All heavy atoms as an XYZ file, in Angstrom:
834
protein
N     138.342      1.733     19.947
C     137.365      2.318     20.866
C     138.140      3.521     21.623
O     139.063      3.206     22.225
C     136.777      1.345     21.838
C     135.829      1.998     22.659
C     135.123      0.830     23.587
N     134.268      1.458     24.510
C     133.953      1.281     25.690
N     134.693      0.234     26.135
N     133.162      1.858     26.405
N     137.448      4.698     21.480
C     138.212      5.924     22.082
C     137.659      6.053     23.598
O     136.547      5.818     23.873
C     137.669      7.232     21.369
C     138.392      8.368     21.851
C     137.999      9.582     21.107
O     137.093      9.450     20.214
N     138.562     10.775     21.393
N     138.592      6.199     24.444
C     138.257      6.364     25.892
C     137.897      7.764     26.161
O     138.371      8.677     25.600
C     139.459      6.026     26.787
C     139.783      4.519     26.650
C     140.975      4.200     27.606
N     140.682      4.710     28.928
C     140.951      4.142     30.053
N     141.515      2.971     29.981
N     140.637      4.774     31.252
N     136.873      7.938     27.047
C     136.557      9.298     27.564
C     137.483      9.779     28.578
O     137.996      8.994     29.325
C     135.204      9.198     28.143
C     134.103      8.874     27.148
C     132.703      8.686     28.003
N     131.617      8.512     26.964
C     130.856      9.562     26.638
N     131.169     10.756     27.088
N     129.962      9.304     25.725
N     137.706     11.010     28.506
C     138.603     11.802     29.618
C     137.751     11.842     30.697
O     136.491     11.623     30.813
N     138.368     12.123     31.879
C     137.738     12.183     33.123
C     136.647     13.331     33.324
O     135.695     13.248     34.027
C     138.691     12.403     34.429
C     139.167     13.768     34.624
C     140.032     13.676     35.846
C     140.544     15.053     36.241
N     141.213     15.148     37.455
N     136.699     14.272     32.513
C     135.786     15.283     32.391
C     134.709     15.034     31.396
O     133.726     15.916     31.295
C     136.429     16.707     32.041
C     137.342     17.179     33.160
N     137.058     17.441     34.423
C     138.764     17.226     33.093
C     138.018     17.787     35.122
N     139.148     17.500     34.303
N     134.686     13.811     30.729
C     133.696     13.611     29.659
C     133.082     12.285     30.002
O     132.402     11.717     29.214
C     134.409     13.429     28.248
C     134.738     14.875     27.797
C     135.321     14.676     26.440
N     134.441     14.009     25.526
C     133.623     14.476     24.737
N     133.352     15.785     24.605
N     132.965     13.644     23.827
N     133.208     11.703     31.252
C     132.616     10.450     31.558
C     131.237     10.567     31.626
O     130.670     11.709     31.852
C     133.174     10.032     32.893
N     130.439      9.539     31.466
C     128.982      9.591     31.516
C     128.428      9.699     33.027
O     127.313     10.091     33.177
C     128.317      8.274     30.911
C     128.576      8.299     29.438
C     127.876      7.166     28.790
C     127.986      7.149     27.285
N     127.276      6.188     26.657
N     129.321      9.396     33.928
C     128.886      9.482     35.435
C     130.234      9.713     36.088
O     131.276      9.438     35.711
C     128.094      8.184     35.934
C     128.769      6.973     35.513
C     129.772      6.378     36.195
C     128.356      6.286     34.322
C     130.307      5.235     35.833
C     128.988      5.204     33.855
C     129.989      4.535     34.614
O     130.605      3.376     34.251
N     130.074     10.094     37.430
C     131.256     10.348     38.255
C     131.924      9.177     38.945
O     133.070      9.146     39.096
C     130.912     11.589     39.222
C     130.595     12.829     38.507
O     131.418     13.127     37.677
O     129.629     13.451     38.861
N     131.060      8.209     39.493
C     131.525      7.014     40.121
C     130.531      6.003     40.129
O     129.420      6.242     39.823
C     132.260      7.428     41.428
C     131.311      7.731     42.523
C     130.518      6.892     43.295
C     130.903      8.996     42.932
N     129.747      7.562     44.262
C     129.970      8.944     44.000
C     131.257     10.433     42.574
C     129.412     10.039     44.606
C     130.637     11.475     43.305
C     129.739     11.171     44.240
N     131.106      4.769     40.512
C     130.115      3.717     40.790
C     130.176      3.204     42.249
O     131.140      3.289     42.840
C     130.524      2.442     39.806
C     130.407      2.840     38.355
C     129.675      1.276     40.088
C     130.809      1.672     37.397
N     128.936      3.076     42.792
C     128.757      2.538     44.201
C     127.764      1.412     44.171
O     126.630      1.678     43.621
C     128.292      3.714     45.004
C     128.036      3.237     46.457
C     127.548      4.408     47.325
N     126.530      5.258     46.771
C     125.190      4.963     46.609
N     124.735      3.769     46.838
N     124.375      5.895     46.103
N     128.117      0.394     44.635
C     127.175     -0.792     44.571
C     126.430     -1.072     43.352
O     125.323     -1.293     43.242
C     126.034     -0.643     45.810
C     126.680     -0.415     47.114
O     127.755     -1.020     47.406
O     126.074      0.357     47.971
N     127.315     -0.938     42.272
C     126.791     -1.164     40.898
C     125.816     -0.093     40.473
O     125.177     -0.356     39.444
C     126.259     -2.583     40.719
C     127.365     -3.691     41.028
C     126.701     -5.067     40.725
O     125.833     -5.269     39.935
O     127.250     -6.026     41.386
N     125.791      0.930     41.032
C     124.934      2.159     40.736
C     125.838      3.239     40.107
O     126.926      3.448     40.583
C     124.072      2.616     41.755
C     122.964      1.864     42.366
C     122.512      2.570     43.524
C     122.061      1.475     41.337
N     125.433      3.841     39.009
C     126.220      4.906     38.316
C     125.761      6.237     39.040
O     124.552      6.545     39.066
C     125.815      5.086     36.884
C     126.268      3.741     36.038
C     125.626      3.794     34.729
N     124.041      3.773     34.854
C     123.283      4.133     33.978
N     123.740      4.338     32.635
N     122.068      3.945     34.060
N     126.673      6.797     39.650
C     126.488      8.016     40.452
C     126.874      9.299     39.748
O     128.118      9.314     39.199
C     127.111      8.012     41.788
C     126.871      6.627     42.562
C     126.688      9.209     42.618
C     125.376      6.394     42.908
N     126.011     10.257     39.577
C     126.404     11.500     38.969
C     126.328     12.584     40.181
O     125.474     12.580     40.979
C     125.363     11.952     37.949
C     125.804     13.213     37.218
C     127.005     13.270     36.279
O     127.700     12.338     36.370
O     127.224     14.341     35.691
N     127.316     13.503     40.129
C     127.277     14.535     41.163
C     127.495     15.873     40.558
O     128.441     16.113     39.859
C     128.540     14.243     42.175
C     128.597     15.193     43.278
C     127.773     14.954     44.508
C     129.522     16.325     43.297
C     127.905     15.763     45.544
C     129.486     17.217     44.321
C     128.792     16.847     45.532
N     126.640     16.833     40.924
C     126.605     18.130     40.452
C     126.646     19.083     41.493
O     126.073     18.855     42.556
C     125.551     18.597     39.454
C     125.594     17.627     38.164
C     126.643     18.123     37.251
C     126.527     17.250     35.941
N     127.688     17.751     35.036
N     127.331     20.353     41.423
C     127.176     21.337     42.405
C     126.901     22.670     41.880
O     127.046     22.952     40.643
C     128.574     21.466     43.254
C     129.732     21.730     42.338
C     130.126     23.026     42.126
C     130.439     20.747     41.624
C     131.175     23.284     41.269
C     131.519     21.011     40.783
C     131.840     22.242     40.671
O     132.938     22.615     39.843
N     126.375     23.630     42.770
C     125.996     24.860     42.426
C     126.284     25.876     43.571
O     125.998     25.473     44.641
C     124.623     25.105     41.858
O     124.341     26.369     41.548
N     126.572     27.057     43.343
C     126.754     28.108     44.372
C     125.363     28.905     44.376
O     124.755     29.088     43.379
C     127.817     28.995     44.130
C     127.942     30.190     45.048
C     129.037     31.105     44.664
C     129.218     32.151     45.652
N     130.212     33.107     45.288
N     124.863     29.004     45.609
C     123.609     29.802     45.720
C     123.832     31.238     45.494
O     124.770     31.845     46.058
C     122.910     29.610     47.073
C     121.598     30.266     47.310
S     121.115     29.911     49.085
C     120.337     28.412     48.724
N     123.110     31.850     44.542
C     123.238     33.233     44.401
C     121.987     34.094     44.414
O     120.839     33.445     44.275
C     123.759     33.515     42.842
O     122.849     32.871     41.966
C     125.043     32.815     42.542
N     122.145     35.341     44.765
C     120.928     36.155     45.002
C     120.585     36.864     43.632
O     121.421     37.547     42.983
C     121.290     37.176     46.095
C     120.121     38.207     46.309
C     120.117     39.429     45.899
C     118.900     37.778     46.859
N     118.881     40.060     46.374
C     118.117     39.051     46.949
C     118.346     36.716     47.505
C     116.820     39.130     47.366
C     117.073     36.802     47.968
C     116.347     37.863     47.969
N     119.405     36.682     43.305
C     118.868     37.309     42.055
C     118.101     38.574     42.440
O     117.016     38.535     42.962
C     117.883     36.419     41.382
S     118.662     34.936     40.588
N     118.684     39.771     42.236
C     118.112     40.977     42.689
C     116.791     41.419     41.986
O     115.843     41.776     42.533
C     119.132     42.140     42.303
C     120.280     42.127     43.113
N     120.376     42.355     44.481
C     121.570     41.711     42.753
C     121.717     42.084     45.015
N     122.394     41.731     43.997
N     116.618     41.069     40.695
C     115.490     41.286     39.879
C     114.307     40.544     40.386
O     113.147     41.157     40.421
C     115.691     40.893     38.378
C     116.728     41.813     37.741
O     117.094     42.829     38.282
N     117.248     41.288     36.638
N     114.441     39.369     40.884
C     113.443     38.539     41.377
C     113.200     38.365     42.799
O     112.340     37.902     43.335
C     113.477     37.105     40.697
C     113.433     37.153     39.243
C     113.803     35.868     38.630
O     113.684     34.790     39.254
O     114.106     35.699     37.355
N     114.257     38.943     43.626
C     114.277     38.799     45.031
C     114.123     37.346     45.570
O     113.470     37.031     46.453
C     113.200     39.707     45.585
O     113.458     40.972     45.364
N     115.039     36.536     44.942
C     115.062     35.028     45.243
C     116.475     34.588     45.262
O     117.280     35.187     44.553
C     114.157     34.268     44.379
C     112.727     34.503     44.436
C     114.710     34.269     42.909
N     116.769     33.456     46.011
C     118.002     32.800     45.851
C     117.736     31.674     44.784
O     116.755     31.169     44.610
C     118.255     32.068     47.316
C     118.631     32.916     48.302
C     117.785     33.424     49.191
C     119.875     33.531     48.619
N     118.504     34.250     50.226
C     119.788     34.415     49.742
C     121.161     33.536     47.940
C     120.821     35.085     50.192
C     122.201     34.236     48.418
C     121.992     34.987     49.557
N     118.979     31.492     43.982
C     118.940     30.677     42.938
C     120.040     29.753     42.852
O     121.248     30.190     43.144
C     118.769     31.472     41.582
C     118.778     30.766     40.374
C     118.663     31.713     39.220
N     118.775     31.117     37.960
C     119.719     31.057     37.097
N     120.904     31.605     37.468
N     119.682     30.400     35.961
N     119.824     28.421     42.448
C     121.009     27.537     42.148
C     120.714     26.919     40.772
O     119.521     26.708     40.424
C     120.960     26.406     43.114
S     121.488     26.923     44.841
N     121.618     26.903     39.934
C     121.676     26.372     38.672
C     122.643     25.325     38.394
O     123.769     25.551     38.456
C     121.752     27.536     37.584
C     121.585     27.047     36.190
N     121.958     27.797     35.115
C     120.906     26.104     35.684
C     121.664     27.122     34.027
N     120.869     26.028     34.295
N     122.097     24.067     38.173
C     123.065     22.917     37.903
C     123.018     22.684     36.398
O     121.800     22.743     35.897
C     122.545     21.684     38.607
C     122.409     21.940     40.152
C     121.170     22.356     40.678
C     123.584     21.637     41.040
C     121.180     22.570     42.119
C     123.370     21.763     42.334
C     122.259     22.264     42.868
N     124.028     22.448     35.709
C     124.126     22.289     34.227
C     124.706     20.960     33.839
O     125.332     20.279     34.537
C     124.948     23.403     33.725
C     124.469     24.773     33.997
C     125.425     25.927     33.438
O     125.851     25.788     32.471
N     125.569     26.956     34.324
N     124.500     20.741     32.562
C     125.018     19.586     31.694
C     124.770     18.309     32.378
O     125.613     17.387     32.568
C     126.568     19.824     31.622
C     126.951     21.060     30.934
O     126.130     21.615     30.159
N     127.964     21.808     31.299
N     123.550     18.095     32.755
C     122.944     16.767     33.416
C     122.466     15.906     32.341
O     121.405     16.209     31.628
C     121.972     17.063     34.537
C     122.563     18.019     35.539
C     121.586     15.819     35.204
C     121.563     18.548     36.663
N     123.086     14.794     32.200
C     122.666     13.858     31.094
C     121.392     12.979     31.431
O     121.523     11.740     31.543
C     123.857     13.048     30.683
C     125.073     13.799     30.300
C     124.808     14.588     29.136
C     126.084     15.195     28.415
N     126.976     16.046     29.226
N     120.346     13.648     31.597
C     119.077     12.968     31.697
C     118.600     12.378     30.289
O     119.203     12.837     29.310
C     117.952     13.851     32.201
C     117.875     14.329     33.538
C     118.207     15.658     33.905
C     117.609     13.448     34.536
C     118.158     16.058     35.251
C     117.495     13.801     35.864
C     117.835     15.041     36.269
N     117.670     11.509     30.280
C     117.261     11.091     29.009
C     116.656     12.197     28.233
O     116.024     13.025     28.829
C     116.122      9.933     29.260
N     116.940     12.039     26.960
C     116.386     13.247     26.070
C     116.002     12.689     24.662
O     116.909     12.622     23.871
C     117.472     14.341     26.051
C     117.043     15.688     25.335
C     116.099     16.431     25.986
C     117.434     15.908     24.035
C     115.760     17.705     25.476
C     116.976     17.078     23.462
C     116.219     17.880     24.224
N     114.742     12.477     24.507
C     114.296     11.837     23.292
C     115.143     10.701     22.640
O     115.687      9.963     23.306
N     115.385     10.809     21.291
C     116.019      9.775     20.621
C     117.601      9.989     20.754
O     118.361      8.924     20.477
C     115.650      9.617     19.154
O     115.914     10.838     18.544
C     114.287      9.243     18.976
N     118.078     11.208     21.213
C     119.494     11.552     21.307
C     120.064     10.762     22.424
O     121.224     10.364     22.444
C     119.675     13.010     21.420
C     119.287     13.770     20.181
O     119.736     13.365     19.044
O     118.532     14.792     20.277
N     119.211     10.680     23.618
C     119.712     10.004     24.786
C     118.535      9.209     25.357
O     117.768      9.789     26.174
C     120.317     11.024     25.669
C     121.306     10.453     26.620
C     122.038     11.589     27.535
N     121.241     12.749     27.794
C     121.557     13.979     27.067
N     122.433     14.104     26.080
N     120.787     15.053     27.349
N     118.316      8.051     24.998
C     117.075      7.269     25.323
C     116.996      6.973     26.916
O     115.977      6.684     27.399
C     117.112      5.988     24.479
C     118.375      5.837     24.071
C     119.173      7.208     24.047
N     118.129      7.064     27.583
C     118.107      6.775     28.984
C     119.069      7.680     29.657
O     119.977      8.184     29.205
N     118.813      7.789     31.014
C     119.725      8.642     31.831
C     121.046      7.947     31.869
O     121.304      6.804     31.748
C     119.246      8.691     33.279
C     117.968      9.438     33.494
O     117.464     10.126     32.578
O     117.346      9.271     34.590
N     122.198      8.789     31.932
C     123.483      8.250     32.044
C     124.031      7.811     33.440
O     125.114      7.457     33.627
C     124.576      9.375     31.493
C     124.683      9.455     30.004
C     123.878      8.709     29.093
C     125.575     10.388     29.456
C     123.946      8.793     27.730
C     125.660     10.412     28.022
C     124.843      9.774     27.244
O     125.025      9.915     25.868
N     122.981      7.834     34.362
C     123.321      7.706     35.680
C     122.095      7.034     36.377
O     121.009      7.203     35.828
C     123.742      8.932     36.423
C     122.720      9.962     36.279
C     121.494     10.135     36.968
C     122.792     10.926     35.260
C     120.589     11.083     36.932
C     121.900     11.900     34.995
C     120.658     12.059     35.900
N     122.306      6.485     37.546
C     121.247      5.818     38.227
C     120.811      6.713     39.419
O     119.654      6.697     39.920
C     121.754      4.464     38.911
C     122.020      3.485     37.820
O     121.222      3.274     36.856
O     123.137      2.967     37.835
N     121.708      7.472     40.029
C     121.471      8.433     41.082
C     122.181      9.820     40.791
O     123.207      9.697     40.412
C     121.928      7.934     42.395
C     121.219      6.836     43.077
C     121.699      6.385     44.369
O     122.707      7.073     44.893
O     121.282      5.357     44.974
N     121.304     10.857     40.891
C     121.966     12.119     40.786
C     121.999     12.832     42.202
O     120.912     13.098     42.727
C     121.030     12.957     39.898
C     121.442     14.468     39.758
C     122.913     14.560     39.158
C     120.395     15.241     38.894
N     123.252     13.250     42.467
C     123.428     13.943     43.850
C     123.733     15.331     43.556
O     124.553     15.544     42.590
C     124.493     13.250     44.602
C     124.027     11.969     45.272
C     124.025     10.688     44.584
C     123.493     11.778     46.525
N     123.658      9.768     45.535
C     123.187     10.326     46.742
C     123.190     12.644     47.548
C     122.691      9.824     47.894
C     122.659     12.080     48.789
C     122.378     10.701     48.870
N     123.092     16.165     44.289
C     123.219     17.614     44.065
C     123.829     18.316     45.400
O     123.457     17.933     46.497
C     122.027     18.395     43.719
C     121.367     17.920     42.544
C     120.037     18.606     42.368
C     122.029     18.076     41.251
N     124.855     19.123     45.259
C     125.421     19.891     46.413
C     125.063     21.400     46.089
O     125.495     21.929     45.025
C     126.811     19.688     46.471
N     124.758     22.088     47.119
C     124.443     23.563     47.094
C     125.489     24.222     48.165
O     125.537     23.805     49.282
C     123.029     23.898     47.445
C     122.136     23.302     46.400
C     122.928     25.443     47.453
C     120.638     23.535     46.747
N     126.237     25.140     47.550
C     127.121     26.002     48.453
C     126.304     27.144     48.749
O     126.132     28.027     47.886
C     128.544     26.257     47.668
C     129.340     27.153     48.526
C     129.879     26.850     49.712
C     129.716     28.370     48.037
C     130.646     27.691     50.506
C     130.501     29.377     48.675
C     130.908     28.987     49.959
O     131.728     29.881     50.514
N     126.001     27.384     50.022
C     125.091     28.492     50.447
C     125.889     29.347     51.535
O     126.907     28.892     51.970
C     123.797     27.982     50.991
O     124.014     27.571     52.373
N     125.305     30.503     51.877
C     125.943     31.322     52.868
C     126.099     30.622     54.263
O     126.813     30.992     55.003
C     125.129     32.617     52.970
C     124.469     32.522     51.651
C     124.259     31.184     51.214
N     125.152     29.715     54.455
C     125.267     28.944     55.808
C     126.064     27.534     55.718
O     126.102     26.968     56.823
C     123.917     28.777     56.418
C     123.002     27.985     55.615
C     123.369     30.135     56.697
C     121.706     27.561     56.268
N     126.552     27.054     54.524
C     127.244     25.836     54.502
C     126.951     25.081     53.284
O     126.400     25.580     52.255
N     127.355     23.855     53.214
C     127.303     23.017     52.097
C     126.167     21.958     52.350
O     126.047     21.339     53.419
C     128.628     22.222     51.913
C     128.607     21.173     50.728
C     128.546     21.980     49.395
C     129.979     20.418     50.733
N     125.262     21.762     51.372
C     124.118     21.001     51.525
C     124.064     20.012     50.406
O     124.187     20.261     49.169
C     122.724     21.800     51.430
C     122.798     22.965     52.292
N     122.544     23.007     53.664
C     123.202     24.334     51.961
C     122.580     24.180     54.230
N     122.999     25.024     53.083
N     123.986     18.618     50.748
C     124.012     17.665     49.720
C     122.801     16.864     49.749
O     122.431     16.457     50.895
C     125.347     16.730     49.954
C     125.393     15.595     48.879
C     126.557     17.586     49.805
N     122.226     16.528     48.558
C     120.937     15.790     48.655
C     120.788     15.053     47.317
O     121.394     15.350     46.309
C     119.775     16.613     48.956
C     119.530     17.729     47.902
C     118.652     17.628     46.849
C     120.148     18.843     47.994
C     118.454     18.568     45.942
C     119.967     19.925     47.096
C     119.166     19.717     46.044
N     119.929     14.012     47.435
C     119.690     13.045     46.393
C     118.586     13.789     45.596
O     117.388     13.997     46.141
C     119.320     11.705     46.904
C     118.875     10.625     45.797
C     119.944     10.391     44.776
C     118.439      9.361     46.536
N     118.674     13.862     44.279
C     117.587     14.524     43.352
C     116.521     13.375     43.108
O     116.831     12.316     42.977
C     118.172     15.003     42.150
C     117.190     15.939     41.314
N     116.625     15.272     40.288
C     116.708     17.111     41.555
C     115.780     16.119     39.750
N     115.821     17.279     40.475
N     115.257     13.819     43.119
C     114.257     12.961     42.860
C     113.993     12.589     41.346
O     113.083     11.891     41.005
C     112.958     13.369     43.412
C     112.287     14.652     42.733
O     112.797     15.130     41.810
N     111.238     15.217     43.383
N     114.751     13.205     40.403
C     114.702     12.868     39.015
C     113.452     13.764     38.358
O     113.276     13.564     37.201
N     112.826     14.638     39.062
C     111.736     15.403     38.436
C     111.846     16.872     38.818
O     111.781     17.710     37.795
C     110.421     14.919     39.052
C     109.248     15.600     38.430
C     110.213     13.363     38.690
N     112.209     17.247     39.926
C     111.894     18.629     40.408
C     113.020     19.639     39.678
O     114.140     19.289     39.740
C     112.105     18.707     41.856
C     111.846     20.101     42.394
C     110.461     20.607     42.620
C     112.808     20.893     42.765
C     110.220     21.699     43.047
C     112.483     22.272     43.273
C     111.169     22.591     43.442
O     110.925     23.899     43.845
N     112.479     20.635     39.179
C     113.334     21.753     38.643
C     114.135     21.575     37.409
O     114.880     22.311     36.952
N     113.691     20.502     36.598
C     114.570     20.122     35.430
C     114.062     21.060     34.240
O     112.903     21.502     34.050
C     114.263     18.756     34.935
C     114.687     17.707     35.995
C     114.822     18.382     33.589
C     114.348     16.330     35.742
N     115.114     21.666     33.661
C     115.001     22.664     32.527
C     115.745     22.117     31.339
O     116.697     21.508     31.410
C     115.374     23.994     32.925
O     116.796     24.135     33.121
C     114.656     24.591     34.217
N     115.146     22.612     30.193
C     115.867     22.369     28.882
C     116.742     23.612     28.663
O     116.644     24.663     29.308
C     114.978     22.181     27.728
O     114.039     23.265     27.516
C     114.082     20.880     28.028
N     117.805     23.335     27.715
C     118.708     24.522     27.489
C     118.784     24.724     25.991
O     119.879     24.805     25.314
C     120.186     24.094     27.884
S     120.200     23.689     29.733
N     117.515     24.872     25.366
C     117.482     24.946     23.933
C     117.995     23.983     23.178
O     118.009     22.786     23.443
N     118.592     24.378     22.012
C     119.066     23.315     21.071
C     120.359     22.621     21.609
O     120.707     21.613     21.058
C     119.466     24.088     19.737
O     120.465     25.015     19.920
N     120.927     23.051     22.623
C     122.117     22.377     23.173
C     121.832     21.380     24.185
O     122.731     20.584     24.482
C     122.985     23.458     23.868
O     122.473     23.992     25.048
N     120.473     21.117     24.337
C     120.044     20.104     25.347
C     120.467     18.590     25.007
O     120.942     17.873     25.825
C     118.551     20.081     25.639
O     118.292     21.343     26.277
N     120.403     18.453     23.694
C     120.741     17.134     23.154
C     122.195     16.746     23.477
O     122.485     15.609     23.867
C     120.404     17.018     21.720
N     123.084     17.698     23.275
C     124.641     17.382     23.368
C     125.063     17.679     24.743
O     125.842     16.850     25.404
N     124.757     18.697     25.371
C     125.234     19.217     26.638
C     124.522     18.530     27.916
O     125.094     18.594     28.979
C     125.376     20.635     26.738
C     126.187     21.298     25.768
C     126.168     22.842     26.066
N     127.673     23.213     25.943
C     127.979     24.382     26.161
N     127.087     25.330     26.606
N     129.192     24.793     26.190
N     123.339     18.303     27.650
C     122.399     17.874     28.781
C     121.467     18.870     29.255
O     121.437     20.005     28.587
N     120.657     18.501     30.312
C     119.622     19.456     30.766
C     120.213     20.243     31.913
O     121.180     19.891     32.443
C     118.390     18.639     31.076
C     117.848     17.718     29.929
C     116.587     17.088     30.466
C     117.546     18.627     28.782
N     119.271     21.024     32.538
C     119.683     21.717     33.767
C     118.684     21.558     34.759
O     117.631     20.938     34.687
N     119.033     21.993     35.991
C     118.118     21.928     37.083
C     118.263     23.346     37.712
O     119.389     23.778     38.061
C     118.358     21.002     38.190
C     118.241     19.538     37.634
C     117.558     21.073     39.465
C     118.551     18.388     38.576
N     117.128     24.176     37.932
C     117.151     25.383     38.529
C     116.251     25.312     39.793
O     114.992     24.915     39.622
C     116.656     26.479     37.651
C     116.721     27.777     38.284
C     117.400     26.521     36.360
N     116.857     25.800     40.893
C     116.058     25.663     42.158
C     115.939     27.267     42.617
O     116.984     27.891     42.476
C     116.761     24.746     43.199
C     116.990     23.400     42.789
C     117.776     22.803     43.833
C     115.825     22.701     42.483
N     114.913     27.527     43.205
C     114.699     28.886     43.739
C     114.275     28.750     45.052
O     113.504     27.806     45.608
C     113.595     29.631     42.990
C     114.019     29.962     41.451
C     113.554     29.072     40.458
C     114.708     31.054     41.173
C     113.888     29.378     39.226
C     115.038     31.365     39.937
C     114.623     30.441     38.878
O     114.910     30.810     37.618
N     114.535     29.867     45.891
C     114.058     29.831     47.258
C     113.868     31.357     47.613
O     114.581     32.258     47.219
C     115.081     29.326     48.298
N     112.782     31.673     48.529
C     112.514     33.145     48.772
C     113.596     33.487     49.886
O     114.183     32.604     50.592
C     111.109     33.270     49.303
O     110.902     32.351     50.436
N     113.602     34.769     50.102
C     114.563     35.198     51.169
C     113.845     35.030     52.488
O     112.814     35.029     52.452
C     115.062     36.738     50.929
C     113.909     37.734     51.223
C     114.509     39.008     50.991
C     113.511     40.095     51.568
N     113.952     41.545     51.403
N     114.789     34.798     53.544
C     114.203     34.763     54.862
C     114.298     33.414     55.465
O     114.928     32.474     55.040
């Protein structure tokens, strides 16, 4: 059996027997749309027959913004995007937008 390297693990750590995944993104300004944007990548949500279940029990997201670091528990639904044909292997994404002000 081949072991996974630390950068290829299915989740980042275990807490109280729950598999925890942690992703982070820097908030960036999108000039074309006049919105703030965060893009989280390579999230191993369930995906058809390729991945019948999530690889984690909780997904925590961190946003690095101009006013600080914000960490929150994702609800498993909001902002999820596919990444074309690479979704099966690399995972899905989450894109969050916020207006200026």
